[in-house]
ZAFIRO-448789 format. One line per field, with one value per residue (C-alpha): residue number from 1; x, y, z. Coordinates in Angstrom, 3 decimals, padded with zeros to 6 digits. Example, Ala and Ser with C-alpha at 12.3 -4.5 7.8 and 13.67 -1.06 7.14 Angstrom:
pos = 1,2
u = 012.300,013.670
v = -004.500,-001.060
w = 007.800,007.140
END
This chain:
pos = 1,2,3,4,5,6,7,8,9,10,11,12,13,14,15,16,17,18,19,20,21,22,23,24,25,26,27,28,29,30,31,32,33,34,35,36,37,38,39,40,41,42,43,44,45,46,47,48,49,50,51,52,53,54,55,56,57,58,59,60,61,62,63,64,65,66,67,68,69,70,71,72,73,74,75,76,77,78,79,80,81,82,83,84,85,86,87,88,89,90,91,92,93,94,95,96,97,98,99,100,101,102,103,104,105,106,107,108,109,110,111,112,113,114,115,116,117,118,119,120,121,122,123,124,125,126,127,128,129,130,131,132,133,134,135,136,137,138,139,140,141,142,143,144,145,146,147,148,149,150,151,152,153,154,155,156,157,158,159,160,161,162,163,164,165,166,167,168,169,170,171,172,173,174,175,176,177,178,179,180,181,182,183,184,185,186,187,188,189,190,191,192,193,194,195,196,197,198,199,200,201,202,203,204,205,206,207,208,209,210,211,212,213,214,215,216,217,218,219,220,221,222,223,224,225,226,227,228,229,230,231,232,233,234,235,236,237,238,239,240,241,242,243,244,245,246,247,248,249,250,251,252,253,254,255,256,257,258,259,260,261,262,263,264,265,266,267,268,269,270,271,272,273,274,275,276,277,278,279,280,281,282,283,284,285,286,287,288,289,290,291,292,293,294,295,296,297,298,299,300,301,302,303,304,305,306,307,308,309,310,311,312,313,314,315,316,317,318,319,320,321,322,323,324,325,326,327,328,329,330,331,332,333,334,335,336,337,338,339,340,341,342,343,344,345,346,347,348,349,350,351,352,353,354,355,356,357,358,359,360,361,362,363,364,365,366,367,368,369,370,371,372,373,374,375,376,377,378,379,380,381,382,383,384,385,386,387,388,389,390,391,392,393,394,395,396,397,398,399,400,401,402,403,404,405,406,407,408,409,410,411,412,413,414,415,416,417,418,419,420,421,422,423,424,425,426,427,428,429,430,431,432,433,434,435,436,437,438
u = 008.141,008.360,011.575,009.695,008.342,011.719,013.375,010.873,011.354,015.155,015.304,012.762,014.661,017.993,016.607,015.260,018.605,020.438,018.249,018.863,022.637,022.695,020.876,023.272,026.329,025.137,024.519,028.006,029.599,027.878,029.593,033.079,033.126,033.558,030.269,030.562,030.238,027.159,024.679,026.283,026.241,022.641,021.529,023.247,021.994,018.440,018.411,019.873,017.364,014.431,015.590,016.011,012.718,010.890,012.223,011.314,007.769,007.670,008.757,005.935,003.465,004.771,004.564,000.965,000.144,001.794,-000.190,-003.473,-002.972,-001.841,-004.962,-007.280,-008.048,-007.963,-004.609,-004.220,-003.649,-006.761,-008.800,-007.707,-008.266,-011.774,-013.266,-011.589,-013.342,-016.003,-018.944,-017.824,-017.283,-020.725,-022.391,-020.657,-021.710,-019.435,-016.484,-016.465,-012.881,-011.290,-010.097,-006.518,-007.008,-008.584,-005.655,-003.138,-005.002,-004.726,-001.022,-000.089,-002.618,-003.545,-007.239,-009.367,-011.051,-010.541,-011.713,-015.458,-016.362,-019.581,-018.972,-020.975,-019.407,-019.696,-021.634,-019.891,-019.817,-018.101,-015.560,-014.961,-013.948,-010.951,-009.636,-007.150,-007.554,-006.691,-009.279,-006.727,-006.207,-002.608,-001.962,-004.609,-007.204,-010.910,-011.938,-015.214,-015.992,-016.336,-019.057,-021.881,-020.857,-021.258,-023.830,-024.000,-023.026,-020.287,-018.111,-014.351,-012.690,-008.984,-006.872,-004.661,-001.586,000.903,001.125,003.540,005.007,004.808,005.700,009.097,010.827,009.139,009.286,006.728,005.496,003.157,-000.086,-001.487,-005.227,-006.455,-008.946,-010.671,-014.445,-016.382,-017.707,-016.107,-014.354,-013.373,-015.231,-012.906,-015.823,-014.047,-010.582,-010.849,-012.697,-009.791,-010.627,-008.311,-011.176,-008.992,-010.398,-010.835,-008.889,-010.739,-009.116,-010.547,-011.477,-014.111,-015.770,-017.580,-017.578,-021.042,-021.062,-022.902,-025.761,-026.192,-025.972,-029.714,-030.663,-031.062,-028.614,-028.150,-027.601,-029.931,-028.295,-027.013,-026.442,-022.772,-020.909,-019.913,-016.580,-015.764,-016.835,-014.577,-011.578,-012.167,-011.636,-008.007,-006.133,-009.168,-008.419,-005.984,-003.191,-002.099,-004.388,-003.930,-005.751,-005.190,-002.895,-000.646,-000.468,000.424,004.027,003.069,000.368,002.618,005.841,008.877,008.650,011.401,011.750,011.784,010.008,007.673,005.035,005.139,004.641,001.686,-000.238,-001.890,-003.163,-004.305,-006.062,-007.721,-006.599,-005.537,-006.810,-004.278,-003.998,-003.420,-000.862,001.097,000.986,002.285,005.121,006.268,006.146,008.174,010.893,011.108,011.299,014.154,016.203,015.270,016.486,019.782,020.458,019.115,016.050,012.467,010.342,006.601,004.663,006.751,006.305,006.405,008.900,007.771,005.550,002.613,002.531,002.457,-001.046,-002.039,-000.301,-003.500,-005.187,-008.805,-011.391,-013.355,-016.469,-017.759,-019.601,-017.528,-016.523,-012.779,-010.156,-006.721,-004.067,-001.438,001.758,003.928,001.592,001.650,005.440,005.779,004.121,006.465,009.898,012.784,011.186,007.845,006.238,003.844,003.229,004.106,002.044,003.858,002.705,002.560,003.612,000.603,-001.488,-000.038,-002.366,-005.255,-003.910,-006.431,-009.361,-012.535,-013.620,-015.957,-014.610,-015.580,-014.514,-012.108,-009.334,-008.409,-007.532,-005.254,-003.681,000.105,001.047,004.377,003.433,-000.286,-001.033,-003.853,-002.585,-004.595,-003.582,-002.913,-003.755,-006.599,-006.302,-009.093,-010.283,-011.652,-014.443,-013.261,-009.605,-007.264,-003.664,-003.469,-000.414,001.068,004.396,004.765,004.054,000.357,000.257,-003.213,-004.164,-006.089,-005.625,-007.349,-005.031,-004.707,-004.859,-003.966,-006.442,-003.678,-003.357,-007.008,-009.097,-012.739,-014.880,-016.338,-012.840,-011.602,-014.367,-013.714,-009.994,-010.827,-013.057,-010.199,-007.891,-010.377,-010.590,-006.806,-005.932,-008.664,-006.085,-004.394,-007.751,-008.303,-004.881,-005.560,-008.639,-006.726
v = -015.774,-015.863,-014.710,-011.779,-010.503,-011.100,-008.927,-006.128,-006.280,-006.348,-003.173,-001.381,-002.235,-001.246,002.186,002.782,001.816,004.008,006.998,006.419,006.118,009.372,011.205,009.912,010.649,014.193,014.855,013.627,015.618,018.810,018.519,018.417,020.474,024.253,026.213,027.223,023.626,022.875,024.160,022.092,018.914,019.510,020.098,017.004,014.861,016.116,015.241,011.788,011.087,012.242,010.017,006.975,007.637,007.958,004.611,003.061,004.444,002.977,-000.356,-000.248,000.543,-002.346,-004.745,-003.645,-004.130,-007.547,-008.657,-007.398,-009.356,-012.466,-012.160,-012.023,-008.309,-005.774,-004.119,-000.893,001.282,-000.100,000.354,003.975,004.761,003.292,006.757,006.850,003.724,004.210,003.269,005.677,008.553,008.031,007.964,011.127,014.667,016.461,018.079,021.785,022.690,025.976,028.525,027.677,023.999,024.768,027.098,024.431,021.898,024.151,024.703,021.095,019.056,021.290,021.562,022.521,019.137,016.977,013.512,013.420,016.407,016.087,016.843,017.118,015.347,017.706,016.918,014.972,017.995,020.090,017.336,016.788,020.446,019.763,016.735,016.517,014.466,011.286,011.907,013.011,015.908,016.428,012.934,011.359,009.533,009.986,006.391,005.248,003.330,006.727,008.103,006.665,008.871,012.149,014.455,012.463,013.329,011.488,011.759,012.259,009.107,009.926,012.738,010.827,012.996,010.155,007.206,004.387,004.278,000.605,001.203,002.938,004.236,001.985,004.932,007.189,010.144,013.100,013.623,017.143,017.814,014.205,012.441,009.095,008.920,006.420,003.486,004.794,001.604,000.587,-002.524,-003.050,-003.254,-001.084,-002.466,-006.085,-007.200,-006.431,-007.747,-005.495,-003.366,-000.260,002.947,005.498,008.742,012.033,015.361,018.165,020.058,017.386,018.023,020.833,020.946,021.187,023.641,023.144,025.373,023.276,019.873,019.486,020.714,018.292,019.555,016.377,017.239,015.966,013.588,015.377,013.926,013.283,014.391,011.188,012.733,013.326,009.808,008.380,010.117,008.146,004.863,005.639,002.742,000.518,-001.995,-004.932,-005.749,-002.843,-001.074,002.271,003.089,005.326,002.770,002.468,006.283,007.020,007.861,010.377,011.929,012.433,014.160,013.075,013.735,014.101,011.247,013.650,016.998,018.976,018.850,015.042,014.984,017.390,016.185,013.060,015.103,018.109,015.793,013.863,010.549,009.304,010.015,011.874,008.998,006.462,008.830,008.926,005.134,004.709,007.222,005.585,002.175,003.477,004.929,001.672,-000.354,001.865,001.033,-002.635,-002.701,-001.065,-003.680,-006.628,-007.225,-008.059,-005.248,-004.914,-006.715,-009.870,-013.524,-015.831,-018.690,-022.186,-024.338,-024.409,-027.037,-025.819,-025.764,-028.138,-026.817,-027.459,-024.090,-024.132,-022.705,-020.003,-018.137,-014.645,-014.742,-017.549,-017.029,-017.517,-017.229,-015.812,-018.384,-017.756,-016.091,-019.204,-021.170,-018.429,-018.096,-021.784,-021.122,-018.258,-018.169,-015.960,-012.940,-013.551,-014.657,-017.548,-018.559,-015.094,-013.152,-011.279,-011.265,-007.738,-007.470,-005.221,-008.393,-009.874,-007.601,-009.773,-013.193,-015.209,-012.939,-013.911,-012.200,-012.606,-013.255,-010.299,-011.617,-013.860,-012.298,-013.919,-011.105,-008.148,-005.417,-005.567,-002.118,-002.063,-003.457,-002.639,-006.190,-008.240,-011.145,-014.188,-015.650,-019.367,-019.490,-017.164,-014.602,-013.231,-009.939,-009.892,-007.494,-004.329,-005.421,-002.911,-001.775,000.817,002.575,002.821,001.289,003.816,006.841,006.792,005.858,007.150,004.682,002.366,-000.600,-003.926,-006.673,-009.803,-013.131,-016.607,-019.282,-021.189,-018.271,-018.633,-021.304,-021.707,-021.218,-024.724,-026.222,-024.060,-025.218,-028.851,-028.436,-026.728,-029.633,-032.035,-029.918,-030.039,-033.818,-034.153,-031.391,-029.171,-026.796,-026.231,-025.297,-022.727,-021.207,-021.003,-018.882,-016.410
w = 015.692,011.910,010.181,008.625,011.947,013.605,010.949,011.570,015.345,015.055,012.975,015.160,018.347,016.769,015.800,019.302,020.832,018.322,019.222,022.929,022.346,020.372,023.158,025.826,023.668,022.983,026.673,027.577,024.742,025.849,029.229,027.699,024.523,024.420,024.513,020.856,019.694,021.791,019.229,016.454,018.517,019.592,016.001,014.607,017.499,017.060,013.351,014.027,016.785,014.626,011.746,013.987,015.769,012.433,011.244,014.612,014.291,010.798,012.266,014.807,012.033,009.919,012.860,013.471,009.778,009.781,012.817,011.356,008.137,010.044,012.203,009.205,009.560,006.785,006.147,008.119,005.038,003.356,006.529,007.015,003.326,003.268,002.757,-000.677,-001.949,-004.653,-002.433,000.317,-002.120,-003.670,-000.242,001.027,000.070,-002.416,-000.615,000.213,-000.599,000.398,-002.164,-001.160,-001.925,-005.305,-006.061,-005.073,-007.215,-010.262,-009.640,-008.859,-010.861,-013.796,-012.801,-009.797,-009.278,-006.185,-005.171,-004.533,-006.712,-008.684,-012.358,-015.545,-018.504,-021.443,-024.587,-027.302,-029.607,-026.927,-026.285,-030.008,-030.345,-028.054,-030.006,-032.874,-036.052,-034.137,-031.419,-028.800,-026.441,-025.288,-026.752,-024.471,-026.618,-026.066,-026.712,-028.301,-025.093,-023.341,-025.627,-023.537,-020.594,-022.496,-020.909,-017.668,-014.127,-012.288,-009.193,-009.337,-008.048,-008.364,-009.732,-012.173,-011.720,-011.137,-013.516,-014.288,-017.783,-018.746,-022.350,-022.455,-019.336,-016.722,-014.357,-012.711,-014.784,-014.274,-016.187,-016.077,-015.880,-015.712,-013.413,-013.016,-012.560,-010.477,-012.549,-015.754,-016.878,-020.402,-021.583,-024.557,-026.989,-029.568,-028.890,-029.941,-026.804,-024.446,-020.968,-018.915,-017.469,-017.065,-015.610,-018.376,-017.922,-018.363,-019.161,-017.019,-020.206,-020.862,-017.481,-015.682,-011.893,-010.366,-007.485,-004.196,-005.407,-008.550,-006.837,-006.269,-009.733,-012.599,-015.200,-017.216,-020.859,-023.531,-026.027,-029.110,-032.568,-033.190,-036.275,-038.158,-039.085,-035.427,-034.474,-037.184,-035.591,-032.381,-034.190,-034.970,-033.361,-032.813,-035.558,-035.680,-035.885,-033.647,-031.232,-029.526,-026.306,-023.300,-021.694,-024.747,-024.984,-021.353,-022.194,-024.892,-022.692,-019.650,-018.617,-016.589,-012.877,-010.302,-007.849,-004.906,-004.832,-002.599,-005.353,-005.429,-001.673,-001.717,-004.774,-003.242,-000.275,-002.297,-004.767,-001.945,-003.452,-000.033,003.489,005.688,008.192,005.419,003.855,007.126,007.453,003.902,004.404,007.649,005.980,003.029,005.282,007.201,003.972,002.745,005.842,005.570,001.985,002.976,005.639,003.618,005.801,004.832,003.437,003.885,002.645,002.342,001.535,004.518,004.594,003.570,005.694,003.312,000.588,-002.998,-004.494,-007.256,-010.408,-012.368,-012.904,-011.681,-014.060,-012.267,-013.314,-012.574,-009.260,-007.746,-004.115,-003.596,-000.868,-001.663,-000.741,001.927,000.768,001.198,-001.085,-003.699,-003.485,-004.313,-007.696,-008.687,-010.248,-009.127,-010.824,-009.056,-012.317,-012.917,-016.541,-017.788,-015.226,-012.485,-008.879,-007.461,-003.802,-003.155,-003.583,-000.381,001.607,000.443,001.431,003.420,002.527,000.684,-002.522,-005.465,-008.961,-011.137,-014.536,-016.401,-018.492,-021.794,-024.180,-023.485,-025.575,-025.318,-023.994,-025.845,-029.264,-029.334,-030.483,-029.002,-026.901,-025.958,-022.610,-022.681,-019.001,-017.978,-015.223,-013.032,-011.623,-008.078,-007.211,-005.406,-005.434,-007.091,-006.946,-004.164,-005.592,-002.096,-003.123,-005.989,-003.794,-004.631,-008.273,-009.177,-011.933,-009.557,-011.864,-011.259,-010.043,-012.198,-010.366,-011.593,-010.590,-008.786,-006.320,-005.355,-003.686,-004.589,-001.482,-001.611,-001.952,000.903,003.242,002.363,003.084,006.385,007.381,006.671,008.848,011.708,011.449,011.564,014.041,015.531,017.076,013.718,012.210,014.911,014.244,010.495,011.148,013.329
END
């Protein structure tokens, strides 16, 4: 048994034993204490047992997730949240939400849109009427890269209520009235050729929800000539040496949010950003990780201990369309420093869910806008985007930005190289090859 799995099992067993001990202690105490204290003892014991049982359930969930990843299966959270992937949302009919849910959405999110809604993006002239002299609404820029979507229909992908402030506080913040749309990604064409491929954020005032009766009708808007003065306002912050985009303006366009609140708990479910079953799995995992952190155990996901040799430090040069396999966690850990950084690029623990899985390279990243300074940075060592691999936001209580994950080439194996290495393993030790595929 690996040290990581052993840590999970130890905490789970300890919580079960603790719950059993509390029950026995309460039963014994009830036999000896005066009747007036019985209700107090029962109440305290019930809360303690529920807390211990919840952490134990979280431990069982984490063990199941660990075993799925070790067995080459998709992570349980990702599997249960499959209905929230772009392809699934596009294939499903628009949701029929109740009046209560729409009311809650307006109160908690600042709009009445939920994931899967079909919307009409307003004409450019209608959108321009909402913008200030710098092309912003509530400090959120409408970027030139978004102009091509005006007048078109789209599906709501995420309600972008919860974002991470990279620029100043490095804490979670709330953004009112904002959504992401399926396939609405910034290509960086008006921001120095930035390769980050961020999802563009749309204020609900720029969209009109299409009702069930209007779904079948063709209501696409005809292109309208744009006022040159309005277009010029969009180019504020699109010239070197300092750029301004939606990502650099997240702090100004958002508000502080309490770490714990009923609203925070309800927003992901009301918005439809996460399936209820996946939400429960994430909450149980979070509670378990909190206890693990308190006792100094391994959280989930975690790097495995050594046993895998470090990959060749030479960064492979990959191209869009290449088939790759994400290396095992021990191999990746060998490339990182104490801050989990490799050549200036941090490794996000959410990426461990993808170890051992095969993906297609979407693009190579060379140029990025520095979120803090606004300056364009050229990466000495390129990073890569993998198709359909994004940050789930699970570890930040459902951060809704759905950002692409950046991968160094050294964390990936090209499919042809992987097959050659597997053939060598079979020649040396057929049983070891079988185990590596499990």
